[in-house]
N, C-alpha and C positions, 0 to 999 in steps of 0.2 A: 478441389476446384481446378478447372481447366486453366492451363497456362499461368498458373500461379508463380510469381517470382518472389522468393523469400526475402523479406526485408531484414530478417535477423542476420543474414550473412553480409549485409551491406553496412557501410559506415557513412556517417553523415558528412556532408561537405557544404560549402557555402552556397553553391549553385544548386537550387532545388528545382526539379522539373514539375510540370503540371500533370493533371490526371485526365485521361481520356478513356471513356468506356468503349469497349469493343462490341461487336455484334452479339456476343454471348452475355453481355452485361457485366463482364469482369473488367475492372479498371486496370489500366496500365500503371503499375506501381513505379515510383521514382527510382531512377538509377543514380547512385552516388559514386563519387570518385573515392580513391583510397587515401585521400589527403590526411585523414585523421585516424587511420587504422593503426598507426604506430604508438609509441609511448606517449603519455600525456605530457603536455608542455610543462606543467607544474610539478611533475614527479621528479624529486631530487634524489640523486645517488646518496645512499646511506640512510635515507629516510623511507624509501619505498623500493619495491622490487617488482619486475614485470610478471612475477608468478601469478597464476590465477587465484582469485579470492576463494578461500575455503567456504563451503556451505555454512558451517556453523562457526562463523568468524568470532563470535563472542567467547568461544572456548580458548582463544588465544590469550585471554586475560588470566587463565588458569585459576579461576575462582569457582569452586563447586557451588557456593551459595548462589552466585549469579546464574550458573547453569540451571539450577533448579527453578529459579524465578522465571527464566525464559521459557522453560518447559511449561510451567504453570500458566504463563501469559498466553502461549500458543494454544493451550487447551481450554482456557476459560475466558479469554478476553471477549467482551461483548461486541466490539467492532468486528472481530473475526467471525463470531457467530452470525452476525448480520450478513457478512460477505459470503459465508457458506450457504446461507439461505437464498441469496441471489443466484448462486450456482445451481442450487436445486430447482429454482424457478426456471432458469434457462434450460436446464436439462428436460424439464417437463414440456417446455415449448418445443424442444427438439423432437421429443417423442411424438408430439402432436403433428409436427411437420412430416416426420417419417411415415406416420400412419396414412398420409395421402397416397403413398405408393402401394398401399394394400387395397384389395377389393373391399367395398363397404357393403355389408350385408344387413338387411333389416327384415324383421318379422312383423306381420300385421294380422289382426283378426278383428272381426266385427260381428255383432248380432243386432238385428233390427226386428221390429214388429210394427206393422202398419196396415193401411187400407188403401187400395187403389180405387181410382174413379170407376164408376159404372161403365162408362164408355170404353174403358181400356180393359175391361174384364170379360172374358169369354162367358157365354151363357152357361149357367150351371156351375160356374167356378166360385169358389169362396173369395170374396173381395178382401178378406182379412187373413193375415198369415205372418209367420216368422221366417226369417232368413238368416243363415249363418254362413260365414266365409272365413277362410284362413289362407295365408299366402306368404311368400318370401320374395324379397327384392334384392338384386345384386347390381352394384354399379362399380365401374373401374375407370378412372380417368387415364386416357392415353396421353402421356406427357411428351407430345411431339415437339412442343415449343419451349420446353424447359421451365415451365412455371413451378412444378413440384420440386424438381431437382435444385433450382435456384433458391427456393424457399428453404429447402433442407440445408443448402450451403450457408445461407444467412443464419439459420438457427445454430448450426455448428460453430459459426464465427461468434455468435452471441455467447455460447457456452465457453469458448476459449477466452473471450473477453472477460467474462465473469471470473474465470479461474485466474487470469492475470491480475484483475482488480483485487481479488482475494490475496494473491501473493504480494501485491503492493501494500495492502493493509498489514500483512504479516511483517514485511520489512519495517514499516512504521512502528508496529507494536514492539518488535524486538529491539529496534534502535531506541525507542522511548523507554523501554524497560531497562536497558543497559544504561541509558543516560540518567534515569532516576536513581538507579543504584550507585552510579558513579558520583552523582551530585551529593547523595547522602554520605558517601565515603569521603568525598572532598570536603564537605562541610564539617565532618567530624575531625578531619585533619586540621582544618583551619581553626576550629575551636581549640584544639590542643596547642597550636602555635600561639593563638591569642592569649590563652591562659598562661603559657610559659613566659610570654612577654610581660604580662601583668605581674607574675611572680618576680621576674627580673627587675621590673620597675619598683616593686615593693622593696626589694633588697637595696636598690639605689636610694629609695626614699628614706629608709631607715638610716643609711649611712649619712645622707645629707642632713637629716634631723640631728644626728649625733654631732656632726660638725657644727651645726647651727647652735646647739646647746653649749658647745665648747667655744663659741665665738669665732669659729673659723669659716662660717658660711652665713650669708644673710637670709632673711625671710623670703626674699623674692625667689631665690633658688629653690627653697622648699616648696613654695606655692607653684612654681612652674613645673617641677617634676611631679608634684601631686596632680596637677591638671592633666599632664600627659598620661599618667597612670589611669585616671578616671576615663579619659577619652578611649583608651584601649579597652578598658573593662566594659564600657558602654557598647562596644561593637559586638560583644559576645552574644547577647540576646538576639540580635538580628541574624547572626549566623546560625544560631540554634533554631530560629524560625524557618530559615531556608532548609535546614536538615529535616525538620518535621514535614515541611511541604513536599520534599523529595520522597519521604517515606509514605506520605499519604498518596502521592501519585503512583508510587510503586504498588501500593495495595490495590488501587483502582485498576491498574494495568493487568494485574494478575487475577482480577475478578473477585477481590476481597473487600470487605469493609476495613477501614484503618485499624480497628481493634483486633482483627483477625490476622494481621500480618505477623509472621513469625519474628520473634525478637532477634534471631540471628541475622535477619536481613539488614539490621542497622548496626551491627557490631564492627564492621570494617572501619578502620580509622586511617587507612593509607590510600592515597589517590589511586584510582584505577588507571593503569597505564601499560601499554605494550612498549617494551624497550627495543625490540627487534624491528627491522624494516617492515613496513606494511606491504603485504601482497596486493597489488592493485590491478594487475593485468594491463590491458590496453584498450583503445577505443572500440575495436571490434568486439572484444569480450564484454565490454560495457553494454553495448546495444543488444547483445544476446541475453544478458542477465537482467537488465532493468525491466521489472514487470510493467511499468507504465508505458514503455516503448512497445512491448509485446501487446498490451491491451489496445494501444492506438493502432497498431498494425491490423489487429483483428477487427477493429471497428471499420477500417477502410475496406477490408475484404467483405464484411457483412453488408455494409451499405452498397458496395458494388454488386453483390449478389442480388440485392433487392431491386436493382435496375433491371435485372433479368426477369424478376417476378412481375414488375410493372410492364415491361415490354411484351411479355407473353400475352397480355390482354389485347394486343393488336391483332392477334390471330385467333382462329376458332378454338374453343375448348371442347374437346371431343371426349365423350364419356360412353363407354360400352356398358349397356345395361340389359337386364332381363328380369322377368318376374314370373312366378308360377303360383297358382292358387286354385282353390276349389271352393264350391259353395253348395249348400243344401238347405232344404226347408226345415230340417230338424238336426239337432246337435248329434244325435246318434248316427246319422247317415253321412256326416261330413267327410269321413275317411273311408266310407264303404259304398261308394256309388255316386258321390257328388260329381258334378261336372268339373273336370280338370281343364284349366286353361293356362296358357303361357304366352309371354311376349319376349322378343329378343331383337336387339338392334342398337345402333349408335344414336346418341343424343348429341347434337351439335348446337353449341351456344356461341353466338358471335354478335357483339354489339356493333354492327356495321354502320348504321346510319349516322351515329354521333361519335366521332373519334376524339373529340376535344378533351373529354374527361380523362381518357386513357393517356393522351399525350401530356396532359397536365401532371398526371401521376408520375410519368416517366421523367419529366423535367424536375419534379420535386425529388425523386430518387437520385437523379444525377447531382442535384444540388447538395443533397445529404452526403453523397460520396465525396464531392469536392470539399465540403466542410471537414469531413473526417480526414481527408488527405492533408489539408492545411493544419489540422490539429496534430496529425502525426509528425509533419515537418517540424512544428514548434516543439513537440515533445522530445524529438531527437536533439534539437539544438539546446533545449533546456537541460537535458541529461548531461550533455558534454559540458555546458557552462557550470552546472552545479558541481560536477566532479572536479573540474579545473579549479574552481573557487575553493572548494573544500581542501584540495591538496595544497593550494597556495596558502590558505589560512593556517593549515597544520604546520607547514614548513616555517612560516613566520612565527608561530607560537613556540616552536622548538627553539628557534633562533633567539627569541626573546627570553625564554627560560634559561638558556645558557648564559646570557648576559646577567640575568638576575642572580644566578648561582654565584657568579664572580662578584657581584655587588654585595651579596650577603656575606661572603667570605671576607671581603675587604671591610665591611661595616663591623663585623664581629671582631676583627683584629683591631680596628680603630677604637671600638668601645672598650676592649680589654686594656689597651694602652692608656686610654684616658682615665679609666678607673684607677689604674696603678699610679698615674701621675697625680690624680686627685687625692688619693690617700697620702701621698708624699708632700702634698701642698704645692706642687709645681704649677698646676693649672687650677682655675676656679670652677665652681659648680656649674656655671652656665656652659662652659666648654664641654663638661661631662654630659650635661643635659642634651646638647646638640648631638653628641655621639650616640647617646641612648636613643634619641628620636630617630636618627638615621638608621640605626640597626633595626629598630622596631618596624619602621616603614619598609625596609628591604625584606625582612622576614615575612611580613604580612603580604607584600607584593608577590613573593615567591610562592606562598601558599595559594594565593588567588590564581597565579599562573599555572600551577599544577592542575587546578580544577579546569582551567581553560584548555590545557593540553588534552585532558580526558574528553572534554566536550568536542573538541575538534577532531580527535581520532574517531569518535563515534560518528561525527558528521561525514567523515570520509567514507566509512562503511555504509552509511545511509545513502550517500550519493552513488556509490558503486552498485547499489541494488540489493545489498544485504545477503547475497548467496542464493537467491532464487532464480536459477537459470531457466528452469521449466517447472520442476516440482522440488521445492526446497523442504527442509525439515518442518514437520508439522503441517504440510500441505493437505494431506488427508483427502479433502473433497475434490 
């Protein structure tokens, strides 16, 4: 497209300019400052690095099971299949638009049998008879005013939009697949923590009952530690349900029924986590990579090209045409002596008297281009906002996890001391119960936080565009 200014090399800024269509129907695309081309505001040293995001970012988890599930999802996911179908439809429309650049050839033939009126028949001639004809027509539109080329540009933009939309679906599917796998693993880890807490409380309960039987503890202490034990046991079925839901989602994402999901998919019982700094790039790389930004850009370009299509109707449409044919009174003579005739010349179509419908279509096309440009501006801002938010949430979740690790260590030490003091009779059972409750709550909170860290890591990768700069893994179409 003439005078195209690439949006992918620009970086969003707060001041967004408007859209104005030039005489060729191509919109003037917005110019942005380099205000946000550097590192992200929320990217913290030690947690992130400005290195470019790798295409297959999920391999950073070093889990072969996850790698296989992602491959399955990219190959079989129904949302991706629909997106690929939309690409095929856009390509078919592009082939149709390009065909307008080629001469249109048509063949025709006819046979008739009839009777002429007596007044139109020469004396002695037969009024009834047969007539056969065959011919060929040729037409070629002379694209003086850019209707055909603008239509091709618009169709090319539609194909690029469909491809970017498909990449956006792939980003979503890979992120959702990784998240479902991470949720299943985190739930398994939380179940193990919950069961270990119940086992520990069972041990404390047995000790407290022995002390009660020996007259060294009252019934209230037994009842309260038994209540805490049952509360912790009651949380396990809910976590098991969350794990099942994550595995069911994983099956759907990989194009399977839940019963067809390989058992190995649910065997991991450690939280999914990357312990090295996350490669996040910068703002300029973000806009090059995000499929929704690329799709929004292509919609601007397509709708701008359609202004040229509409504007071409202000001018004559010139078609060079010709035809050749022959006719005869019998089928056997049609190629051996029939009269041969031909026509050659331009056909000019111009809706000159009423220009208002054409101008209305131009106004509508310009409005569509303005809408697309506004959508692009919003998409750029949302992309930056989502990335900054994801990075900030990830940093806070790591900070919170560090605090919880210290809290668990302190709670475990406190519980160990109180158990020893309880056995020696230095403190009563209620003090031991408080220490046990604090330790159980701290361990459960840390397990929940590990799951949250995994979720927020994946949210960062999703916001970054997931590795599809133009054609990521599994793009295919």
